[in-house]
C-alpha positions in Angstrom: -37.5 11.9 -43.4 -37.8 13.6 -40.0 -38.2 10.2 -38.3 -35.0 9.0 -40.0 -33.1 12.0 -38.7 -34.5 11.5 -35.2 -33.5 7.9 -35.1 -30.1 8.7 -36.5 -29.6 11.4 -34.0 -30.6 9.1 -31.1 -28.2 6.3 -32.3 -25.5 8.9 -32.7 -26.1 10.2 -29.1 -26.0 6.7 -27.6 -22.8 5.9 -29.5 -21.3 9.1 -28.2 -22.3 8.2 -24.6 -20.9 4.6 -25.0 -17.6 5.9 -26.5 -17.1 8.5 -23.6 -18.1 6.1 -20.8 -15.5 5.9 -18.1 -14.3 2.4 -18.8 -11.2 1.7 -16.8 -7.9 1.8 -18.7 -6.3 3.6 -15.7 -6.3 2.2 -12.2 -7.6 3.6 -8.9 -4.9 4.3 -6.3 -4.9 4.9 -2.6 -2.0 5.8 -0.3 -2.4 3.9 3.0 -0.7 4.2 6.4 -1.4 0.7 7.5 1.5 -1.6 7.6 2.3 -3.6 4.4 1.5 -7.0 5.9 -1.8 -5.8 7.3 -2.8 -4.5 3.9 -1.6 -7.7 2.2 -3.4 -10.2 4.5 -6.6 -8.2 4.5 -6.6 -7.8 0.6 -6.2 -11.5 0.1 -9.2 -12.2 2.5 -11.2 -9.4 1.0 -10.8 -10.7 -2.7 -11.1 -14.4 -1.9 -13.5 -14.6 1.1 -15.6 -11.4 1.1 -15.9 -11.0 -2.6 -15.7 -14.7 -3.6 -13.2 -14.1 -6.5 -10.7 -16.7 -7.6 -7.1 -15.7 -7.0 -5.1 -16.5 -10.0 -1.6 -15.6 -8.8 -0.2 -13.8 -5.8 3.3 -12.7 -4.7 3.7 -10.9 -1.4 7.3 -10.0 -1.9 6.8 -8.5 -5.4 3.6 -6.9 -4.2 0.8 -8.1 -6.5 -2.4 -10.1 -6.5 -4.2 -11.2 -9.6 -7.8 -12.4 -9.5 -10.8 -13.1 -11.7 -13.6 -10.5 -11.3 -17.0 -12.0 -12.0 -19.8 -9.8 -13.3 -23.0 -10.9 -14.9 -21.6 -14.1 -16.2 -18.3 -12.5 -17.4 -14.9 -13.2 -16.0 -12.7 -10.2 -16.1 -9.1 -9.7 -15.2 -8.4 -7.8 -11.9 -5.2 -6.9 -10.2 -4.1 -5.4 -7.0 -0.6 -3.9 -6.5 1.1 -3.0 -3.3 4.1 -0.6 -3.3 5.8 0.7 -0.2 6.7 4.4 -0.8 8.1 7.3 1.2 6.1 10.6 0.4 7.2 13.8 2.1 9.2 11.8 4.7 6.3 9.5 5.6 6.0 5.7 5.1 3.0 4.7 3.0 1.8 1.8 0.9 0.4 2.7 -2.5 -2.4 0.3 -3.3 -3.5 0.2 -7.0 -6.6 -1.6 -8.3 -7.4 -2.4 -11.9 -10.3 -4.2 -13.3 -10.1 -4.4 -17.0 -13.3 -3.6 -18.9 -15.1 -2.1 -16.0 -15.9 1.5 -15.2 -13.7 3.3 -12.7 -16.5 3.6 -10.2 -16.4 -0.3 -9.7 -12.7 0.0 -8.8 -13.5 2.8 -6.3 -16.4 0.8 -4.7 -14.0 -2.2 -4.3 -11.2 -0.1 -2.9 -13.6 1.5 -0.5 -14.6 -2.0 0.6 -11.0 -2.9 1.3 -10.6 0.3 3.3 -13.6 -0.6 5.3 -12.2 -4.1 6.0 -8.9 -2.7 7.1 -10.7 -0.3 9.5 -12.8 -3.2 10.9 -9.8 -5.4 11.4 -7.2 -2.9 12.6 -9.1 0.3 13.6 -8.8 3.6 12.0 -5.7 4.3 9.8 -2.6 4.9 12.0 -0.6 8.0 11.6 2.0 7.7 8.9 5.4 6.7 10.3 8.0 9.4 9.8 11.2 8.4 8.0 14.4 10.3 9.2 17.3 10.3 6.8 20.7 9.9 8.5 22.0 13.2 7.2 18.7 15.0 8.3 19.1 14.4 12.0 21.7 16.4 13.8 20.6 15.1 17.1 21.0 11.5 15.8 24.6 12.0 14.9 25.5 13.8 18.1 23.6 11.1 20.2 25.5 8.5 18.3 28.8 10.3 18.9 28.1 10.6 22.6 27.0 7.0 22.8 30.3 6.0 21.2 32.2 8.3 23.7 30.3 6.8 26.7 31.1 3.3 25.4 34.8 4.1 25.2 34.6 5.6 28.7 33.0 2.5 30.2 35.6 0.3 28.4 38.4 2.4 29.8 36.9 2.2 33.4 36.5 -1.6 33.1 40.2 -1.9 31.9 41.4 0.1 34.8 39.4 -2.0 37.3 41.0 -5.2 35.8 44.4 -3.6 36.0 43.9 -2.8 39.8 42.6 -6.3 40.4 45.7 -7.9 38.8 48.0 -5.6 40.8 46.3 -6.6 44.0 46.7 -10.3 43.1 50.4 -9.8 42.8 
């Protein structure tokens, strides 16, 4: 009887571990400061050339790449999404990776590989580009106004010169 209880307890423990295993239903996400086109081209090469996975579908304008993740004879669905965002006034590209049926550490390892590839190809991550809203920048509006004033002044001067020339010709 005690052996039955021990076996049952062991099976129950393995079942609990299996049920609580971190199998990816969520996706891993990174915010990157590289330009969108740099991330896109590196991602396509990383998936197809470096990892050897088949690309099922891709759309740069819509920001996604679908591929077959191969693991121990299984073909699993994988996706990369690329979304340009502005976070706290800085331009970033949010890169999301999902591989159905795999633990999240696999997604993390793969994203780390993509980051390494970006660094090899383009150097370290550039500083995030700051986005300035039109209503945020008082210098921009005053600079724009002074530019308009100087343009009007130049036009007035040119008109005066043309008028003098025409009077001289008479």
